[in-house]
C-alpha positions, 0 to 999 in steps of 0.5 A: 389588790388596790385595797386601802388599811382598812379594807386590808384589814377588814378581809383579811379577818374575815378569812381568818373567821372563814378558816377558823373550821379547818374550811381549807382556802386558796388565795392568790397574791401578788405579794405575801408579806400580810399572810406571812402570820397567817397562812397556816401553808403557802406554795407559788405558781411557777409555770403552771406549775404549782411550787409546794413552799410549805408551813410559816417556818419554811417560809423564810427559809425557802431557797425560790427565787420566786418567792423571795420575789413577792415576799 
């Protein structure tokens, strides 16, 4: 949040490097667009519970209204 495009790209590349060895990373974001092509699994926090969305492929077709808002 509040990052210019250059800084945001730096962080995304850094997170890619961290996850290259299959390290699990959990990120909180209010906009999933920049993570769509990078993250492997997605979930949303709704009413204090995780709602598993699944893979990148499942992200596009998921019916969760909150998820539509974040994309």
